[in-house]
C-alpha positions in Angstrom: 47.8 32.8 -9.2 50.9 33.5 -7.2 52.9 36.7 -6.2 55.8 37.4 -4.0 56.6 39.7 -1.1 60.0 40.3 0.3 59.4 43.5 2.4 59.9 42.8 6.1 60.8 39.2 5.5 64.2 37.7 4.7 62.7 34.6 3.1 60.3 35.2 0.2 56.6 34.8 1.0 54.5 33.4 -1.8 50.8 34.5 -1.8 48.8 31.7 -3.2 45.3 31.4 -4.6 42.5 30.6 -2.2 43.0 27.5 -0.2 41.8 26.4 3.2 41.8 29.1 5.9 44.9 29.8 8.0 43.9 30.7 11.6 45.8 33.7 12.9 46.9 33.0 16.5 47.3 35.7 19.2 50.7 36.9 20.0 52.2 35.3 23.1 53.6 38.7 24.3 52.3 42.1 23.3 51.3 43.8 21.2 53.3 46.8 22.1 52.6 50.0 20.3 56.0 51.6 20.0 57.1 54.8 18.3 54.2 56.7 16.8 54.8 59.7 14.5 52.3 61.9 12.7 52.6 59.6 9.6 53.7 56.2 10.9 53.4 53.6 13.7 55.5 50.7 14.9 53.9 47.6 16.5 55.8 44.8 18.2 54.7 41.3 19.1 56.0 37.8 19.9 54.8 34.7 18.1 55.0 31.1 19.1 58.1 28.9 19.5 57.6 27.2 16.1 60.3 26.2 13.6 58.7 28.6 11.2 56.8 31.5 12.8 55.4 34.3 10.6 54.0 37.4 12.2 51.0 39.0 10.5 49.3 42.4 11.0 46.8 44.7 9.4 45.5 48.2 10.0 42.6 50.4 9.1 41.6 54.0 9.6 38.7 55.0 11.9 37.8 58.5 10.7 34.8 59.9 12.6 34.1 56.4 13.9 33.7 54.9 10.5 35.4 51.6 10.0 37.3 51.4 6.7 38.4 48.1 5.2 41.5 46.6 6.7 44.7 47.0 4.7 46.4 44.0 3.1 48.1 41.9 5.8 51.8 42.5 6.4 54.2 39.8 7.3 57.4 39.6 9.4 59.6 36.6 10.0 59.8 36.0 13.8 63.0 34.1 14.4 64.4 32.2 17.4 67.5 34.5 17.8 65.1 37.4 18.4 62.9 35.3 20.7 60.3 34.9 18.0 59.5 38.6 18.0 59.0 41.1 15.2 58.2 44.7 14.5 55.6 45.9 12.0 55.9 49.4 10.5 52.7 51.1 9.2 53.7 54.0 7.0 51.7 56.7 5.2 49.3 57.4 8.1 47.5 60.7 8.8 48.3 63.0 11.8 46.0 63.0 14.8 44.0 60.2 13.3 42.5 57.1 15.0 43.6 53.7 13.6 42.7 50.2 14.5 45.1 47.3 14.1 45.4 43.5 14.6 48.5 41.5 15.1 49.1 37.7 15.4 51.1 34.9 13.9 50.8 31.8 11.7 52.8 28.7 10.8 53.3 29.0 7.0 53.8 26.1 4.6 57.5 25.8 3.5 58.0 25.0 -0.2 60.8 22.7 -1.4 62.7 25.9 -2.4 62.6 27.2 1.2 60.0 29.9 0.6 57.1 30.5 2.9 53.7 29.8 1.3 50.7 31.9 2.6 47.2 32.3 1.3 46.6 35.9 2.3 42.9 35.9 1.3 42.1 33.0 3.6 43.6 34.3 6.9 41.1 33.9 9.7 41.3 36.9 12.0 38.2 36.1 14.1 40.2 35.2 17.2 42.4 38.3 17.3 41.6 41.3 19.4 41.9 44.7 17.8 43.5 47.8 19.3 42.8 51.5 18.6 45.4 54.3 18.8 45.9 57.9 17.6 48.8 59.1 15.5 51.0 62.0 16.8 50.5 65.7 16.1 52.6 67.6 13.6 51.3 71.0 14.9 53.7 72.8 17.3 51.0 74.6 19.2 49.1 71.4 20.2 49.1 70.6 23.9 50.3 67.1 24.9 49.8 65.0 28.0 51.8 61.9 28.8 52.6 59.6 31.8 55.9 58.4 33.0 57.7 56.5 35.8 60.2 53.8 36.4 61.0 50.8 38.6 58.4 48.0 38.3 59.6 45.4 40.8 58.0 42.0 40.7 57.8 40.4 44.2 57.8 36.6 43.9 57.6 33.8 46.4 58.2 30.0 46.4 60.7 30.1 43.6 58.4 32.1 41.4 55.4 30.0 42.0 53.5 33.0 43.4 53.9 36.7 42.7 52.5 40.0 44.1 50.1 41.6 41.6 50.4 45.1 43.1 53.0 46.0 40.5 50.4 45.8 37.7 47.7 47.8 39.5 49.3 51.2 38.7 48.8 50.6 35.0 45.1 49.8 35.6 44.8 53.3 37.1 46.5 54.9 34.0 44.2 53.0 31.8 41.1 54.1 33.7 42.2 57.8 33.3 42.6 57.2 29.6 39.2 55.5 29.3 37.6 58.3 31.2 38.7 60.8 28.5 41.8 62.2 30.1 44.2 63.0 27.2 47.1 60.6 27.3 49.5 60.7 24.3 52.3 58.4 25.5 53.8 56.2 28.2 57.4 56.7 29.1 59.2 54.0 31.0 62.5 55.4 32.2 64.4 52.3 33.4 64.2 49.2 35.6 61.5 47.7 33.5 62.8 44.4 34.8 65.0 43.5 37.9 67.5 41.0 36.6 69.7 40.9 39.7 69.1 37.3 40.7 68.8 35.5 37.4 71.2 33.5 35.4 73.0 35.9 33.1 72.1 34.5 29.7 69.7 35.6 26.9 67.1 33.0 27.7 66.8 34.1 31.4 66.6 37.8 30.5 63.9 37.1 27.8 61.9 34.9 30.2 61.9 37.8 32.7 60.7 40.2 30.0 58.0 37.8 28.9 56.8 37.5 32.5 56.6 41.2 33.0 55.2 42.3 29.7 52.4 39.8 29.8 50.9 41.3 33.0 47.3 42.1 32.3 47.1 45.9 32.8 50.5 46.8 31.6 49.9 44.7 28.5 46.6 46.4 27.8 48.1 49.8 28.2 51.1 49.3 26.0 48.9 47.9 23.2 47.1 51.3 22.8 49.5 54.0 24.0 52.8 54.9 22.2 55.4 53.4 24.6 59.0 54.6 24.9 61.6 53.0 27.1 65.2 53.4 28.2 67.3 51.2 30.5 68.7 51.6 34.0 71.1 49.4 36.0 68.6 46.6 37.0 67.8 46.0 33.3 71.4 44.6 33.3 72.2 44.0 37.0 72.2 46.1 40.2 74.6 49.1 40.2 75.9 48.5 36.6 78.6 49.4 35.5 80.1 49.6 39.0 79.8 45.8 39.1 81.4 45.4 35.7 84.2 42.9 35.6 86.0 41.4 32.7 83.8 38.3 32.9 80.6 40.3 33.3 81.5 42.5 30.3 81.9 39.3 28.2 78.8 37.4 29.5 76.2 39.4 31.5 76.4 42.6 29.4 75.9 41.0 25.9 73.0 38.9 27.2 71.3 41.8 28.8 71.7 44.2 25.9 70.5 41.6 23.3 67.3 41.1 25.2 67.0 44.8 25.9 67.2 45.4 22.1 64.6 42.7 21.5 62.0 43.9 24.1 62.7 47.6 24.6 64.5 49.1 21.7 63.3 47.3 18.6 60.0 49.2 18.5 61.6 52.6 19.4 62.6 55.5 17.2 66.2 54.3 17.6 65.7 51.7 14.9 66.4 52.9 11.3 63.6 52.5 8.8 64.1 51.1 5.3 64.1 53.5 2.3 60.3 52.9 1.8 59.6 53.2 5.5 58.0 49.7 5.6 60.4 47.9 8.0 63.2 48.4 10.6 66.7 47.4 9.6 70.3 47.5 10.8 71.9 47.1 14.2 72.0 50.2 16.4 75.4 51.4 17.6 73.9 53.6 20.4 70.9 53.5 22.7 69.7 57.2 22.8 67.1 58.6 20.5 64.8 61.5 19.8 61.1 62.0 18.8 58.5 64.8 18.6 54.8 65.1 19.3 52.9 68.4 19.1 54.6 71.0 21.4 57.0 68.4 22.8 60.5 67.4 21.7 62.0 64.4 23.4 65.6 63.3 23.8 65.8 59.9 25.6 69.2 59.5 27.1 71.3 56.4 27.6 72.6 57.1 31.1 74.0 53.6 31.8 76.0 51.9 29.1 78.4 54.9 28.2 79.5 55.7 31.8 83.2 56.3 32.5 84.1 55.7 36.2 87.7 57.0 36.2 88.0 59.2 39.2 89.8 61.8 37.1 87.3 61.7 34.2 83.9 60.6 35.4 81.3 60.7 32.6 77.6 59.6 32.7 77.3 59.9 28.9 79.8 59.8 26.1 81.1 62.9 24.4 79.2 61.8 21.2 76.0 61.7 23.1 76.7 65.0 24.8 77.4 66.6 21.5 74.2 65.2 20.1 72.2 66.4 23.1 73.7 69.9 22.8 72.9 70.1 19.1 69.3 69.0 19.8 69.0 71.6 22.6 70.3 74.4 20.3 68.1 73.6 17.3 65.9 76.6 17.9 62.8 74.5 18.1 59.8 76.2 19.6 58.8 73.0 21.5 59.3 72.1 25.2 62.6 70.2 25.5 62.0 67.0 27.5 65.1 65.0 28.4 64.4 61.5 29.6 67.1 60.3 32.0 67.2 57.0 33.9 68.6 58.9 36.9 67.7 62.4 38.2 69.6 65.4 36.8 68.8 67.1 40.1 68.1 67.2 43.0 70.9 65.2 44.5 70.5 62.5 47.1 71.7 63.9 50.4 72.9 60.4 51.4 75.9 61.0 49.1 75.0 58.4 46.4 76.9 59.1 43.2 74.8 57.0 40.8 72.8 59.9 39.4 74.1 63.1 37.7 75.3 64.4 41.1 78.1 61.9 40.8 79.1 63.4 37.5 79.3 67.0 38.4 81.7 68.1 35.6 79.4 66.9 32.8 76.3 68.3 34.7 77.9 71.7 35.0 78.9 71.6 31.3 75.3 71.0 30.4 73.9 73.6 32.8 76.3 76.3 31.4 75.5 75.3 27.8 71.7 75.8 28.4 72.2 79.1 30.3 74.8 80.6 28.0 72.8 79.8 24.9 69.6 81.0 26.6 67.7 77.8 25.7 64.2 78.0 27.1 61.7 75.4 28.2 64.1 72.6 29.3 62.6 69.8 31.4 64.3 66.7 32.7 62.2 63.5 33.4 63.6 60.7 35.5 63.0 57.9 38.0 65.4 55.6 39.8 65.0 56.9 43.4 61.6 55.2 44.0 60.0 58.6 44.9 58.4 61.4 43.0 58.9 65.2 43.2 59.1 68.4 41.1 61.8 71.0 41.4 63.7 73.6 39.4 67.2 75.0 39.3 67.9 78.7 38.9 71.0 80.9 38.6 71.9 83.8 40.9 72.8 86.3 38.2 70.2 85.4 35.6 66.6 85.7 36.7 65.2 84.3 33.4 67.2 81.1 33.7 65.3 77.9 34.8 65.5 74.2 34.3 62.8 71.9 35.6 63.3 68.4 37.0 60.4 66.0 37.3 60.9 62.7 39.0 58.3 60.0 38.8 57.8 56.5 40.2 58.3 54.0 41.4 55.5 52.1 39.7 56.1 49.4 42.3 58.8 49.1 45.0 57.6 47.1 48.1 60.5 48.2 50.3 61.4 51.4 52.1 62.1 54.5 50.1 65.2 56.3 51.3 65.6 59.2 48.9 66.2 62.5 50.8 66.7 65.3 48.2 69.2 68.1 48.8 68.2 71.7 48.3 69.9 75.0 48.0 73.3 75.2 46.2 73.9 72.5 43.6 77.1 70.5 44.2 79.9 71.3 41.7 77.9 74.1 40.1 78.6 77.5 41.7 75.8 80.0 41.3 73.1 77.3 40.6 70.4 76.6 43.3 67.7 74.0 43.6 64.2 74.9 44.7 61.6 72.2 45.4 58.1 72.7 44.1 56.5 69.7 45.7 57.0 67.4 48.7 58.8 64.1 48.1 56.2 61.4 47.4 57.4 58.2 49.0 54.7 55.8 47.9 54.2 54.0 44.6 53.0 56.4 41.9 53.0 57.5 38.4 53.5 61.0 37.0 51.5 62.9 34.4 52.9 65.8 32.5 50.6 68.2 30.6 52.6 70.6 28.4 52.0 73.6 26.3 54.5 76.1 24.9 53.8 78.3 27.9 53.8 76.0 30.9 54.2 72.4 32.2 51.9 70.9 34.8 53.2 68.0 36.9 50.7 65.6 38.6 51.5 62.6 40.8 48.9 59.9 41.3 48.8 56.8 43.5 47.7 53.4 42.2 44.3 54.1 43.6 44.0 57.3 41.4 44.5 59.7 44.3 46.2 62.9 43.5 49.4 63.1 45.6 51.1 66.3 44.3 50.7 69.0 41.7 53.1 71.8 40.5 52.9 74.1 37.5 56.1 75.6 35.9 55.7 78.6 33.7 58.1 79.4 31.0 59.3 83.0 30.3 58.6 84.4 26.9 
């Protein structure tokens, strides 16, 4: 008996009658649980560097602790030009429901016609670890809690022979909170997931750096079971990009960085279009910003790096297309809290005069401030990293007592050097009438931030890598 499957695989897979067992091998990087909606989930993994590498995955529901039968195995071709990685899409799931999945890879038999031959009934999954997650909420009143931060530097010595493991310890702490029953619905990584400043600027070098970072024990364990969302900052390309952009760098560094960024950070995100049946990702993205929802929270994850214009007479941190999309999203009359993920702070500004954050693009910032105030858009919260410090603050307007925008800055996850960020307060540069008020002190040690949100308020907590509470602030929204 023989049947065919083409979904998710460009070469046909032939499912054959029972033969000798095929041992499923563990992924070499991952798995990463990416975008999770109320009715679907995306799981990413990397196979082995084989001439033919076929990713396999399966899922089952865990209602009330019961273990249903696993679904039929799904298959994805893991090809060398995507560093032997693939993304599985599990559709038709139930909201707020626990699921268990396994993912691995096999080397299939290749028929003379070039098809891949697999005996699905004889796959041996005994050596593959399972992971449990919960789908998102489709109820707007549901409280959500998530963690975020940025900047995980990896300190290495003796030409990479030894490395400092402190950068991974912060993720152990997040996992311990989760295991202790603290509600944790997502992990947001807002830039500088890698520091590519000193590497050769080619795809292989970037991918090697991602493999090194994403196989760290505690980070890997966390990303396998928490929905993980990412965006890039300058170090994911090279330090201070695009200020360092030259004609040569645009033609060599940038394509290599963005191809690896697509493979390791974007492929499992909501950015990627799903096929008509919702069973696989498809297409090549033409942008790097995206949106998603979970319970009372709406998210817009910005691309604050690749669309910058540095012309002194027309400085822009995001394109007009992205600005228009952001404004439309803000004005959609959603009843949710509007979280905007930015790789750099919207405010407060760095008193040192650095122009790499929104304070260096005052015209666009004022345009966005005015849009939110004039359209009376409530419950707007910016999330960011970049400055290797954490703090909470808000901006108000002199003639509008009901106006408020919150800024929450988290991280660094690990930065073993001095932290120089000194936030400004009072009037906001380039925005007459707007003022910044700090709600916490500046936390200048490695940390992660936790946000717990309802339609009425947002609570911001900052923790050290030893699980010590460092700061807390609650921001209440006017009705």
